[in-house]
Each structure stands twice: as C-alpha cells, then as structure tokens.
LUMLUMDREN-2810 file (N, C-alpha, C; in Angstrom, 1 decimal):
<atoms>
<atom><aa>M</aa><ch>A</ch><at>N</at><xx>133.4</xx><yy>73.4</yy><zz>75.9</zz></atom>
<atom><aa>M</aa><ch>A</ch><at>CA</at><xx>134.9</xx><yy>74.6</yy><zz>75.8</zz></atom>
<atom><aa>M</aa><ch>A</ch><at>C</at><xx>135.7</xx><yy>73.7</yy><zz>75.9</zz></atom>
<atom><aa>P</aa><ch>A</ch><at>N</at><xx>137.1</xx><yy>73.5</yy><zz>74.6</zz></atom>
<atom><aa>P</aa><ch>A</ch><at>CA</at><xx>137.9</xx><yy>72.9</yy><zz>74.7</zz></atom>
<atom><aa>P</aa><ch>A</ch><at>C</at><xx>139.2</xx><yy>73.3</yy><zz>75.6</zz></atom>
<atom><aa>V</aa><ch>A</ch><at>N</at><xx>139.7</xx><yy>71.6</yy><zz>75.4</zz></atom>
<atom><aa>V</aa><ch>A</ch><at>CA</at><xx>141.1</xx><yy>71.7</yy><zz>76.4</zz></atom>
<atom><aa>V</aa><ch>A</ch><at>C</at><xx>142.2</xx><yy>71.5</yy><zz>75.8</zz></atom>
<atom><aa>F</aa><ch>A</ch><at>N</at><xx>143.0</xx><yy>71.9</yy><zz>75.3</zz></atom>
<atom><aa>F</aa><ch>A</ch><at>CA</at><xx>144.2</xx><yy>71.5</yy><zz>74.0</zz></atom>
<atom><aa>F</aa><ch>A</ch><at>C</at><xx>145.2</xx><yy>71.5</yy><zz>75.2</zz></atom>
<atom><aa>E</aa><ch>A</ch><at>N</at><xx>146.4</xx><yy>70.2</yy><zz>74.9</zz></atom>
<atom><aa>E</aa><ch>A</ch><at>CA</at><xx>147.1</xx><yy>69.9</yy><zz>75.6</zz></atom>
<atom><aa>E</aa><ch>A</ch><at>C</at><xx>148.5</xx><yy>71.0</yy><zz>75.4</zz></atom>
<atom><aa>S</aa><ch>A</ch><at>N</at><xx>148.3</xx><yy>71.5</yy><zz>74.0</zz></atom>
<atom><aa>S</aa><ch>A</ch><at>CA</at><xx>149.7</xx><yy>71.9</yy><zz>73.7</zz></atom>
<atom><aa>S</aa><ch>A</ch><at>C</at><xx>149.1</xx><yy>72.4</yy><zz>72.2</zz></atom>
<atom><aa>I</aa><ch>A</ch><at>N</at><xx>149.2</xx><yy>74.3</yy><zz>72.3</zz></atom>
<atom><aa>I</aa><ch>A</ch><at>CA</at><xx>148.8</xx><yy>75.4</yy><zz>71.2</zz></atom>
<atom><aa>I</aa><ch>A</ch><at>C</at><xx>150.1</xx><yy>75.9</yy><zz>70.4</zz></atom>
<atom><aa>T</aa><ch>A</ch><at>N</at><xx>150.6</xx><yy>75.7</yy><zz>69.1</zz></atom>
<atom><aa>T</aa><ch>A</ch><at>CA</at><xx>151.6</xx><yy>76.2</yy><zz>68.5</zz></atom>
<atom><aa>T</aa><ch>A</ch><at>C</at><xx>151.2</xx><yy>77.2</yy><zz>67.6</zz></atom>
<atom><aa>Y</aa><ch>A</ch><at>N</at><xx>151.6</xx><yy>77.9</yy><zz>67.2</zz></atom>
<atom><aa>Y</aa><ch>A</ch><at>CA</at><xx>151.1</xx><yy>79.1</yy><zz>66.4</zz></atom>
<atom><aa>Y</aa><ch>A</ch><at>C</at><xx>152.0</xx><yy>79.1</yy><zz>64.6</zz></atom>
<atom><aa>S</aa><ch>A</ch><at>N</at><xx>152.0</xx><yy>79.1</yy><zz>63.5</zz></atom>
<atom><aa>S</aa><ch>A</ch><at>CA</at><xx>151.4</xx><yy>79.6</yy><zz>62.4</zz></atom>
<atom><aa>S</aa><ch>A</ch><at>C</at><xx>152.8</xx><yy>81.4</yy><zz>62.7</zz></atom>
<atom><aa>T</aa><ch>A</ch><at>N</at><xx>153.7</xx><yy>80.5</yy><zz>62.1</zz></atom>
<atom><aa>T</aa><ch>A</ch><at>CA</at><xx>154.6</xx><yy>82.7</yy><zz>61.6</zz></atom>
<atom><aa>T</aa><ch>A</ch><at>C</at><xx>153.6</xx><yy>83.4</yy><zz>61.2</zz></atom>
<atom><aa>H</aa><ch>A</ch><at>N</at><xx>152.6</xx><yy>82.9</yy><zz>60.4</zz></atom>
<atom><aa>H</aa><ch>A</ch><at>CA</at><xx>151.8</xx><yy>84.0</yy><zz>59.7</zz></atom>
<atom><aa>H</aa><ch>A</ch><at>C</at><xx>150.2</xx><yy>84.5</yy><zz>61.0</zz></atom>
<atom><aa>A</aa><ch>A</ch><at>N</at><xx>150.0</xx><yy>83.7</yy><zz>61.8</zz></atom>
<atom><aa>A</aa><ch>A</ch><at>CA</at><xx>149.8</xx><yy>83.8</yy><zz>63.0</zz></atom>
<atom><aa>A</aa><ch>A</ch><at>C</at><xx>150.1</xx><yy>84.9</yy><zz>64.3</zz></atom>
<atom><aa>E</aa><ch>A</ch><at>N</at><xx>150.9</xx><yy>84.7</yy><zz>64.5</zz></atom>
<atom><aa>E</aa><ch>A</ch><at>CA</at><xx>151.9</xx><yy>85.2</yy><zz>65.0</zz></atom>
<atom><aa>E</aa><ch>A</ch><at>C</at><xx>152.6</xx><yy>86.7</yy><zz>65.0</zz></atom>
<atom><aa>W</aa><ch>A</ch><at>N</at><xx>152.8</xx><yy>86.4</yy><zz>63.6</zz></atom>
<atom><aa>W</aa><ch>A</ch><at>CA</at><xx>152.3</xx><yy>88.1</yy><zz>63.1</zz></atom>
<atom><aa>W</aa><ch>A</ch><at>C</at><xx>152.0</xx><yy>89.1</yy><zz>63.0</zz></atom>
<atom><aa>R</aa><ch>A</ch><at>N</at><xx>150.4</xx><yy>88.5</yy><zz>62.9</zz></atom>
<atom><aa>R</aa><ch>A</ch><at>CA</at><xx>149.2</xx><yy>89.3</yy><zz>62.8</zz></atom>
<atom><aa>R</aa><ch>A</ch><at>C</at><xx>148.7</xx><yy>89.3</yy><zz>64.3</zz></atom>
<atom><aa>M</aa><ch>A</ch><at>N</at><xx>149.2</xx><yy>88.7</yy><zz>65.5</zz></atom>
<atom><aa>M</aa><ch>A</ch><at>CA</at><xx>149.2</xx><yy>89.3</yy><zz>66.8</zz></atom>
<atom><aa>M</aa><ch>A</ch><at>C</at><xx>150.1</xx><yy>90.1</yy><zz>66.6</zz></atom>
<atom><aa>R</aa><ch>A</ch><at>N</at><xx>151.2</xx><yy>90.2</yy><zz>65.8</zz></atom>
<atom><aa>R</aa><ch>A</ch><at>CA</at><xx>151.7</xx><yy>91.7</yy><zz>66.7</zz></atom>
<atom><aa>R</aa><ch>A</ch><at>C</at><xx>151.0</xx><yy>92.8</yy><zz>66.1</zz></atom>
<atom><aa>K</aa><ch>A</ch><at>N</at><xx>150.4</xx><yy>92.6</yy><zz>64.6</zz></atom>
<atom><aa>K</aa><ch>A</ch><at>CA</at><xx>150.6</xx><yy>93.9</yy><zz>64.3</zz></atom>
<atom><aa>K</aa><ch>A</ch><at>C</at><xx>148.8</xx><yy>94.3</yy><zz>64.7</zz></atom>
<atom><aa>R</aa><ch>A</ch><at>N</at><xx>148.4</xx><yy>93.6</yy><zz>65.6</zz></atom>
<atom><aa>R</aa><ch>A</ch><at>CA</at><xx>146.9</xx><yy>93.6</yy><zz>66.2</zz></atom>
<atom><aa>R</aa><ch>A</ch><at>C</at><xx>146.5</xx><yy>93.2</yy><zz>67.7</zz></atom>
<atom><aa>G</aa><ch>A</ch><at>N</at><xx>147.9</xx><yy>93.6</yy><zz>68.2</zz></atom>
<atom><aa>G</aa><ch>A</ch><at>CA</at><xx>147.8</xx><yy>93.8</yy><zz>69.5</zz></atom>
<atom><aa>G</aa><ch>A</ch><at>C</at><xx>147.5</xx><yy>93.1</yy><zz>70.0</zz></atom>
<atom><aa>F</aa><ch>A</ch><at>N</at><xx>147.5</xx><yy>90.6</yy><zz>70.0</zz></atom>
<atom><aa>F</aa><ch>A</ch><at>CA</at><xx>147.1</xx><yy>90.4</yy><zz>70.7</zz></atom>
<atom><aa>F</aa><ch>A</ch><at>C</at><xx>148.6</xx><yy>89.5</yy><zz>71.2</zz></atom>
<atom><aa>S</aa><ch>A</ch><at>N</at><xx>148.0</xx><yy>89.3</yy><zz>72.3</zz></atom>
<atom><aa>S</aa><ch>A</ch><at>CA</at><xx>148.9</xx><yy>88.3</yy><zz>73.6</zz></atom>
<atom><aa>S</aa><ch>A</ch><at>C</at><xx>148.7</xx><yy>87.1</yy><zz>72.5</zz></atom>
<atom><aa>R</aa><ch>A</ch><at>N</at><xx>149.2</xx><yy>85.6</yy><zz>73.7</zz></atom>
<atom><aa>R</aa><ch>A</ch><at>CA</at><xx>149.2</xx><yy>84.7</yy><zz>73.6</zz></atom>
<atom><aa>R</aa><ch>A</ch><at>C</at><xx>148.2</xx><yy>84.3</yy><zz>74.1</zz></atom>
<atom><aa>Q</aa><ch>A</ch><at>N</at><xx>147.8</xx><yy>85.1</yy><zz>76.0</zz></atom>
<atom><aa>Q</aa><ch>A</ch><at>CA</at><xx>147.3</xx><yy>85.2</yy><zz>76.7</zz></atom>
<atom><aa>Q</aa><ch>A</ch><at>C</at><xx>146.1</xx><yy>85.4</yy><zz>76.1</zz></atom>
<atom><aa>D</aa><ch>A</ch><at>N</at><xx>145.6</xx><yy>86.3</yy><zz>75.6</zz></atom>
<atom><aa>D</aa><ch>A</ch><at>CA</at><xx>144.4</xx><yy>86.7</yy><zz>74.3</zz></atom>
<atom><aa>D</aa><ch>A</ch><at>C</at><xx>143.8</xx><yy>85.4</yy><zz>74.0</zz></atom>
<atom><aa>V</aa><ch>A</ch><at>N</at><xx>145.1</xx><yy>85.3</yy><zz>72.8</zz></atom>
<atom><aa>V</aa><ch>A</ch><at>CA</at><xx>144.6</xx><yy>83.8</yy><zz>72.1</zz></atom>
<atom><aa>V</aa><ch>A</ch><at>C</at><xx>144.2</xx><yy>82.8</yy><zz>72.9</zz></atom>
<atom><aa>E</aa><ch>A</ch><at>N</at><xx>144.8</xx><yy>82.5</yy><zz>74.0</zz></atom>
<atom><aa>E</aa><ch>A</ch><at>CA</at><xx>144.5</xx><yy>80.9</yy><zz>74.7</zz></atom>
<atom><aa>E</aa><ch>A</ch><at>C</at><xx>142.5</xx><yy>81.6</yy><zz>75.5</zz></atom>
<atom><aa>L</aa><ch>A</ch><at>N</at><xx>142.5</xx><yy>83.1</yy><zz>75.7</zz></atom>
<atom><aa>L</aa><ch>A</ch><at>CA</at><xx>141.0</xx><yy>83.4</yy><zz>76.6</zz></atom>
<atom><aa>L</aa><ch>A</ch><at>C</at><xx>139.9</xx><yy>82.3</yy><zz>75.5</zz></atom>
<atom><aa>V</aa><ch>A</ch><at>N</at><xx>140.0</xx><yy>82.9</yy><zz>74.1</zz></atom>
<atom><aa>V</aa><ch>A</ch><at>CA</at><xx>139.3</xx><yy>83.5</yy><zz>73.0</zz></atom>
<atom><aa>V</aa><ch>A</ch><at>C</at><xx>139.1</xx><yy>81.9</yy><zz>72.7</zz></atom>
<atom><aa>L</aa><ch>A</ch><at>N</at><xx>139.8</xx><yy>80.3</yy><zz>72.7</zz></atom>
<atom><aa>L</aa><ch>A</ch><at>CA</at><xx>140.4</xx><yy>79.5</yy><zz>72.4</zz></atom>
<atom><aa>L</aa><ch>A</ch><at>C</at><xx>139.3</xx><yy>78.3</yy><zz>74.0</zz></atom>
<atom><aa>R</aa><ch>A</ch><at>N</at><xx>139.2</xx><yy>79.0</yy><zz>75.3</zz></atom>
<atom><aa>R</aa><ch>A</ch><at>CA</at><xx>139.5</xx><yy>78.4</yy><zz>76.1</zz></atom>
<atom><aa>R</aa><ch>A</ch><at>C</at><xx>137.3</xx><yy>79.1</yy><zz>76.4</zz></atom>
<atom><aa>I</aa><ch>A</ch><at>N</at><xx>137.2</xx><yy>79.9</yy><zz>76.2</zz></atom>
<atom><aa>I</aa><ch>A</ch><at>CA</at><xx>135.8</xx><yy>80.2</yy><zz>77.0</zz></atom>
<atom><aa>I</aa><ch>A</ch><at>C</at><xx>134.9</xx><yy>81.0</yy><zz>74.9</zz></atom>
<atom><aa>G</aa><ch>A</ch><at>N</at><xx>136.0</xx><yy>81.3</yy><zz>74.6</zz></atom>
<atom><aa>G</aa><ch>A</ch><at>CA</at><xx>134.6</xx><yy>82.0</yy><zz>72.8</zz></atom>
<atom><aa>G</aa><ch>A</ch><at>C</at><xx>133.6</xx><yy>80.4</yy><zz>72.5</zz></atom>
<atom><aa>D</aa><ch>A</ch><at>N</at><xx>132.9</xx><yy>81.2</yy><zz>71.3</zz></atom>
<atom><aa>D</aa><ch>A</ch><at>CA</at><xx>132.4</xx><yy>80.0</yy><zz>70.3</zz></atom>
<atom><aa>D</aa><ch>A</ch><at>C</at><xx>132.5</xx><yy>79.6</yy><zz>69.5</zz></atom>
<atom><aa>G</aa><ch>A</ch><at>N</at><xx>133.1</xx><yy>78.2</yy><zz>69.4</zz></atom>
<atom><aa>G</aa><ch>A</ch><at>CA</at><xx>133.4</xx><yy>77.5</yy><zz>68.7</zz></atom>
<atom><aa>G</aa><ch>A</ch><at>C</at><xx>132.7</xx><yy>77.3</yy><zz>67.7</zz></atom>
<atom><aa>Y</aa><ch>A</ch><at>N</at><xx>133.5</xx><yy>77.2</yy><zz>66.1</zz></atom>
<atom><aa>Y</aa><ch>A</ch><at>CA</at><xx>132.4</xx><yy>76.5</yy><zz>65.1</zz></atom>
<atom><aa>Y</aa><ch>A</ch><at>C</at><xx>133.4</xx><yy>76.2</yy><zz>63.9</zz></atom>
<atom><aa>M</aa><ch>A</ch><at>N</at><xx>133.0</xx><yy>75.5</yy><zz>62.8</zz></atom>
<atom><aa>M</aa><ch>A</ch><at>CA</at><xx>134.0</xx><yy>74.5</yy><zz>61.7</zz></atom>
<atom><aa>M</aa><ch>A</ch><at>C</at><xx>133.1</xx><yy>75.1</yy><zz>60.8</zz></atom>
<atom><aa>Q</aa><ch>A</ch><at>N</at><xx>134.6</xx><yy>75.3</yy><zz>59.9</zz></atom>
<atom><aa>Q</aa><ch>A</ch><at>CA</at><xx>134.1</xx><yy>76.9</yy><zz>58.8</zz></atom>
<atom><aa>Q</aa><ch>A</ch><at>C</at><xx>134.3</xx><yy>75.5</yy><zz>57.7</zz></atom>
<atom><aa>D</aa><ch>A</ch><at>N</at><xx>133.9</xx><yy>76.1</yy><zz>56.9</zz></atom>
<atom><aa>D</aa><ch>A</ch><at>CA</at><xx>133.8</xx><yy>74.7</yy><zz>55.0</zz></atom>
<atom><aa>D</aa><ch>A</ch><at>C</at><xx>135.1</xx><yy>74.1</yy><zz>55.3</zz></atom>
<atom><aa>D</aa><ch>A</ch><at>N</at><xx>135.9</xx><yy>74.6</yy><zz>55.3</zz></atom>
<atom><aa>D</aa><ch>A</ch><at>CA</at><xx>137.2</xx><yy>74.0</yy><zz>54.8</zz></atom>
<atom><aa>D</aa><ch>A</ch><at>C</at><xx>138.4</xx><yy>73.5</yy><zz>55.9</zz></atom>
<atom><aa>G</aa><ch>A</ch><at>N</at><xx>137.6</xx><yy>73.0</yy><zz>57.0</zz></atom>
<atom><aa>G</aa><ch>A</ch><at>CA</at><xx>136.8</xx><yy>72.0</yy><zz>58.2</zz></atom>
<atom><aa>G</aa><ch>A</ch><at>C</at><xx>138.2</xx><yy>72.2</yy><zz>59.0</zz></atom>
<atom><aa>T</aa><ch>A</ch><at>N</at><xx>138.7</xx><yy>74.1</yy><zz>59.1</zz></atom>
<atom><aa>T</aa><ch>A</ch><at>CA</at><xx>139.6</xx><yy>74.6</yy><zz>59.8</zz></atom>
<atom><aa>T</aa><ch>A</ch><at>C</at><xx>138.7</xx><yy>75.1</yy><zz>61.2</zz></atom>
<atom><aa>W</aa><ch>A</ch><at>N</at><xx>138.2</xx><yy>75.2</yy><zz>62.5</zz></atom>
<atom><aa>W</aa><ch>A</ch><at>CA</at><xx>138.0</xx><yy>75.6</yy><zz>63.8</zz></atom>
<atom><aa>W</aa><ch>A</ch><at>C</at><xx>137.8</xx><yy>77.1</yy><zz>63.9</zz></atom>
<atom><aa>A</aa><ch>A</ch><at>N</at><xx>137.2</xx><yy>77.7</yy><zz>64.4</zz></atom>
<atom><aa>A</aa><ch>A</ch><at>CA</at><xx>137.3</xx><yy>79.2</yy><zz>64.4</zz></atom>
<atom><aa>A</aa><ch>A</ch><at>C</at><xx>136.9</xx><yy>79.5</yy><zz>65.5</zz></atom>
<atom><aa>Y</aa><ch>A</ch><at>N</at><xx>136.9</xx><yy>80.1</yy><zz>66.7</zz></atom>
<atom><aa>Y</aa><ch>A</ch><at>CA</at><xx>136.4</xx><yy>80.4</yy><zz>67.8</zz></atom>
<atom><aa>Y</aa><ch>A</ch><at>C</at><xx>136.5</xx><yy>82.0</yy><zz>67.6</zz></atom>
<atom><aa>E</aa><ch>A</ch><at>N</at><xx>135.2</xx><yy>82.4</yy><zz>68.6</zz></atom>
<atom><aa>E</aa><ch>A</ch><at>CA</at><xx>135.2</xx><yy>83.8</yy><zz>68.4</zz></atom>
<atom><aa>E</aa><ch>A</ch><at>C</at><xx>134.9</xx><yy>84.0</yy><zz>69.9</zz></atom>
<atom><aa>L</aa><ch>A</ch><at>N</at><xx>134.9</xx><yy>85.3</yy><zz>70.3</zz></atom>
<atom><aa>L</aa><ch>A</ch><at>CA</at><xx>135.1</xx><yy>86.4</yy><zz>71.3</zz></atom>
<atom><aa>L</aa><ch>A</ch><at>C</at><xx>134.9</xx><yy>87.7</yy><zz>71.5</zz></atom>
<atom><aa>G</aa><ch>A</ch><at>N</at><xx>134.2</xx><yy>88.5</yy><zz>71.8</zz></atom>
<atom><aa>G</aa><ch>A</ch><at>CA</at><xx>133.7</xx><yy>89.5</yy><zz>71.2</zz></atom>
<atom><aa>G</aa><ch>A</ch><at>C</at><xx>134.5</xx><yy>90.2</yy><zz>70.3</zz></atom>
<atom><aa>R</aa><ch>A</ch><at>N</at><xx>135.1</xx><yy>90.9</yy><zz>69.8</zz></atom>
<atom><aa>R</aa><ch>A</ch><at>CA</at><xx>135.4</xx><yy>91.0</yy><zz>68.1</zz></atom>
<atom><aa>R</aa><ch>A</ch><at>C</at><xx>136.9</xx><yy>89.9</yy><zz>68.3</zz></atom>
<atom><aa>V</aa><ch>A</ch><at>N</at><xx>137.2</xx><yy>89.2</yy><zz>68.6</zz></atom>
<atom><aa>V</aa><ch>A</ch><at>CA</at><xx>138.1</xx><yy>88.7</yy><zz>68.3</zz></atom>
<atom><aa>V</aa><ch>A</ch><at>C</at><xx>137.8</xx><yy>87.2</yy><zz>67.8</zz></atom>
<atom><aa>R</aa><ch>A</ch><at>N</at><xx>138.6</xx><yy>87.1</yy><zz>66.3</zz></atom>
<atom><aa>R</aa><ch>A</ch><at>CA</at><xx>138.4</xx><yy>85.2</yy><zz>65.6</zz></atom>
<atom><aa>R</aa><ch>A</ch><at>C</at><xx>140.1</xx><yy>84.8</yy><zz>65.5</zz></atom>
<atom><aa>V</aa><ch>A</ch><at>N</at><xx>139.8</xx><yy>83.1</yy><zz>66.7</zz></atom>
<atom><aa>V</aa><ch>A</ch><at>CA</at><xx>141.2</xx><yy>83.2</yy><zz>66.3</zz></atom>
<atom><aa>V</aa><ch>A</ch><at>C</at><xx>140.9</xx><yy>81.6</yy><zz>65.3</zz></atom>
<atom><aa>V</aa><ch>A</ch><at>N</at><xx>141.3</xx><yy>81.1</yy><zz>64.5</zz></atom>
<atom><aa>V</aa><ch>A</ch><at>CA</at><xx>141.0</xx><yy>80.0</yy><zz>63.4</zz></atom>
<atom><aa>V</aa><ch>A</ch><at>C</at><xx>142.3</xx><yy>79.1</yy><zz>63.8</zz></atom>
<atom><aa>I</aa><ch>A</ch><at>N</at><xx>141.8</xx><yy>77.8</yy><zz>64.1</zz></atom>
<atom><aa>I</aa><ch>A</ch><at>CA</at><xx>143.2</xx><yy>77.0</yy><zz>64.4</zz></atom>
<atom><aa>I</aa><ch>A</ch><at>C</at><xx>142.8</xx><yy>75.7</yy><zz>63.9</zz></atom>
<atom><aa>V</aa><ch>A</ch><at>N</at><xx>143.7</xx><yy>75.0</yy><zz>63.3</zz></atom>
<atom><aa>V</aa><ch>A</ch><at>CA</at><xx>143.9</xx><yy>73.6</yy><zz>62.6</zz></atom>
<atom><aa>V</aa><ch>A</ch><at>C</at><xx>143.7</xx><yy>72.8</yy><zz>64.5</zz></atom>
<atom><aa>D</aa><ch>A</ch><at>N</at><xx>142.2</xx><yy>71.9</yy><zz>64.8</zz></atom>
<atom><aa>D</aa><ch>A</ch><at>CA</at><xx>142.1</xx><yy>70.7</yy><zz>65.9</zz></atom>
<atom><aa>D</aa><ch>A</ch><at>C</at><xx>143.0</xx><yy>69.6</yy><zz>65.0</zz></atom>
<atom><aa>N</aa><ch>A</ch><at>N</at><xx>143.9</xx><yy>68.9</yy><zz>65.9</zz></atom>
<atom><aa>N</aa><ch>A</ch><at>CA</at><xx>144.0</xx><yy>67.8</yy><zz>66.1</zz></atom>
<atom><aa>N</aa><ch>A</ch><at>C</at><xx>144.4</xx><yy>67.1</yy><zz>67.0</zz></atom>
<atom><aa>D</aa><ch>A</ch><at>N</at><xx>142.9</xx><yy>66.4</yy><zz>67.9</zz></atom>
<atom><aa>D</aa><ch>A</ch><at>CA</at><xx>142.9</xx><yy>65.5</yy><zz>68.6</zz></atom>
<atom><aa>D</aa><ch>A</ch><at>C</at><xx>143.3</xx><yy>67.2</yy><zz>69.7</zz></atom>
<atom><aa>D</aa><ch>A</ch><at>N</at><xx>144.5</xx><yy>66.5</yy><zz>70.6</zz></atom>
<atom><aa>D</aa><ch>A</ch><at>CA</at><xx>144.3</xx><yy>67.5</yy><zz>71.5</zz></atom>
<atom><aa>D</aa><ch>A</ch><at>C</at><xx>144.8</xx><yy>68.8</yy><zz>71.8</zz></atom>
<atom><aa>A</aa><ch>A</ch><at>N</at><xx>145.6</xx><yy>68.8</yy><zz>70.8</zz></atom>
<atom><aa>A</aa><ch>A</ch><at>CA</at><xx>146.3</xx><yy>69.6</yy><zz>70.1</zz></atom>
<atom><aa>A</aa><ch>A</ch><at>C</at><xx>145.9</xx><yy>71.1</yy><zz>68.9</zz></atom>
<atom><aa>A</aa><ch>A</ch><at>N</at><xx>146.8</xx><yy>72.2</yy><zz>68.8</zz></atom>
<atom><aa>A</aa><ch>A</ch><at>CA</at><xx>145.9</xx><yy>73.3</yy><zz>68.4</zz></atom>
<atom><aa>A</aa><ch>A</ch><at>C</at><xx>146.8</xx><yy>74.2</yy><zz>67.1</zz></atom>
<atom><aa>H</aa><ch>A</ch><at>N</at><xx>146.8</xx><yy>74.1</yy><zz>66.5</zz></atom>
<atom><aa>H</aa><ch>A</ch><at>CA</at><xx>147.2</xx><yy>74.7</yy><zz>65.9</zz></atom>
<atom><aa>H</aa><ch>A</ch><at>C</at><xx>146.8</xx><yy>76.5</yy><zz>64.8</zz></atom>
<atom><aa>V</aa><ch>A</ch><at>N</at><xx>147.4</xx><yy>77.3</yy><zz>65.5</zz></atom>
<atom><aa>V</aa><ch>A</ch><at>CA</at><xx>147.0</xx><yy>78.4</yy><zz>65.9</zz></atom>
<atom><aa>V</aa><ch>A</ch><at>C</at><xx>147.4</xx><yy>79.1</yy><zz>63.7</zz></atom>
<atom><aa>V</aa><ch>A</ch><at>N</at><xx>146.1</xx><yy>79.0</yy><zz>63.5</zz></atom>
<atom><aa>V</aa><ch>A</ch><at>CA</at><xx>146.1</xx><yy>79.6</yy><zz>61.7</zz></atom>
<atom><aa>V</aa><ch>A</ch><at>C</at><xx>146.7</xx><yy>81.6</yy><zz>61.9</zz></atom>
<atom><aa>T</aa><ch>A</ch><at>N</at><xx>145.6</xx><yy>81.8</yy><zz>62.3</zz></atom>
<atom><aa>T</aa><ch>A</ch><at>CA</at><xx>145.4</xx><yy>83.0</yy><zz>62.2</zz></atom>
<atom><aa>T</aa><ch>A</ch><at>C</at><xx>144.6</xx><yy>83.9</yy><zz>63.5</zz></atom>
<atom><aa>V</aa><ch>A</ch><at>N</at><xx>145.1</xx><yy>84.9</yy><zz>63.4</zz></atom>
<atom><aa>V</aa><ch>A</ch><at>CA</at><xx>144.0</xx><yy>86.2</yy><zz>64.6</zz></atom>
<atom><aa>V</aa><ch>A</ch><at>C</at><xx>143.7</xx><yy>87.0</yy><zz>63.6</zz></atom>
<atom><aa>I</aa><ch>A</ch><at>N</at><xx>142.2</xx><yy>87.4</yy><zz>64.1</zz></atom>
<atom><aa>I</aa><ch>A</ch><at>CA</at><xx>140.8</xx><yy>88.6</yy><zz>63.0</zz></atom>
<atom><aa>I</aa><ch>A</ch><at>C</at><xx>140.8</xx><yy>89.0</yy><zz>64.4</zz></atom>
<atom><aa>R</aa><ch>A</ch><at>N</at><xx>141.0</xx><yy>90.5</yy><zz>64.2</zz></atom>
<atom><aa>R</aa><ch>A</ch><at>CA</at><xx>139.8</xx><yy>91.7</yy><zz>64.7</zz></atom>
<atom><aa>R</aa><ch>A</ch><at>C</at><xx>138.2</xx><yy>92.0</yy><zz>63.7</zz></atom>
<atom><aa>L</aa><ch>A</ch><at>N</at><xx>137.5</xx><yy>91.3</yy><zz>64.6</zz></atom>
<atom><aa>L</aa><ch>A</ch><at>CA</at><xx>136.1</xx><yy>91.4</yy><zz>63.7</zz></atom>
<atom><aa>L</aa><ch>A</ch><at>C</at><xx>135.5</xx><yy>93.0</yy><zz>64.0</zz></atom>
<atom><aa>R</aa><ch>A</ch><at>N</at><xx>135.2</xx><yy>93.6</yy><zz>62.6</zz></atom>
<atom><aa>R</aa><ch>A</ch><at>CA</at><xx>134.5</xx><yy>94.6</yy><zz>62.5</zz></atom>
<atom><aa>R</aa><ch>A</ch><at>C</at><xx>133.5</xx><yy>94.6</yy><zz>63.6</zz></atom>
<atom><aa>K</aa><ch>A</ch><at>N</at><xx>133.0</xx><yy>96.6</yy><zz>64.3</zz></atom>
<atom><aa>K</aa><ch>A</ch><at>CA</at><xx>131.8</xx><yy>96.5</yy><zz>64.4</zz></atom>
<atom><aa>K</aa><ch>A</ch><at>C</at><xx>130.6</xx><yy>96.3</yy><zz>63.7</zz></atom>
<atom><aa>S</aa><ch>A</ch><at>N</at><xx>129.5</xx><yy>94.9</yy><zz>63.8</zz></atom>
<atom><aa>S</aa><ch>A</ch><at>CA</at><xx>128.4</xx><yy>95.1</yy><zz>63.3</zz></atom>
<atom><aa>S</aa><ch>A</ch><at>C</at><xx>128.0</xx><yy>96.7</yy><zz>63.0</zz></atom>
<atom><aa>S</aa><ch>A</ch><at>N</at><xx>127.1</xx><yy>96.8</yy><zz>61.8</zz></atom>
<atom><aa>S</aa><ch>A</ch><at>CA</at><xx>126.3</xx><yy>97.9</yy><zz>61.4</zz></atom>
<atom><aa>S</aa><ch>A</ch><at>C</at><xx>124.8</xx><yy>97.9</yy><zz>61.9</zz></atom>
</atoms>
C-alpha cells in the first residue's frame, strides 16, 4: 500500500478524469488500496474494480499520468 507525500496531476489526467467522471478522491482511493504493478515503460499502474490509474512514482511523490475506465471482461 503506497503512501505518497504529494500527488500531482498532468493536464491529460485531469481532462480524462473530468470526461470519465472521476474525482481526485476516487484516484487517491485507487492509489491507496488498489493493486499496483510496474508497466514495461517504467510507469506504475494501480487498479481497483474497473479503474486504472497510471502514475510516475518519484519516491514519496506520485504524478498521475492518466485515469482509465476498464471494460467489463467478457
């Protein structure tokens, strides 16, 4: 369970959050209790339910790159 001293948001992430109906509180919940894994490009993805938050992790700070609503599995 990561604990970040600060969380910043890219312009792209804020735009996607607005478009997809996610609040900063939603994102912070995913970062706090979601399952995290490192992606091939070095970013971290955290998933909770049907939400994926992609961040750049810089020690105690997280920079949110994008927020994705996952599709239902078939």
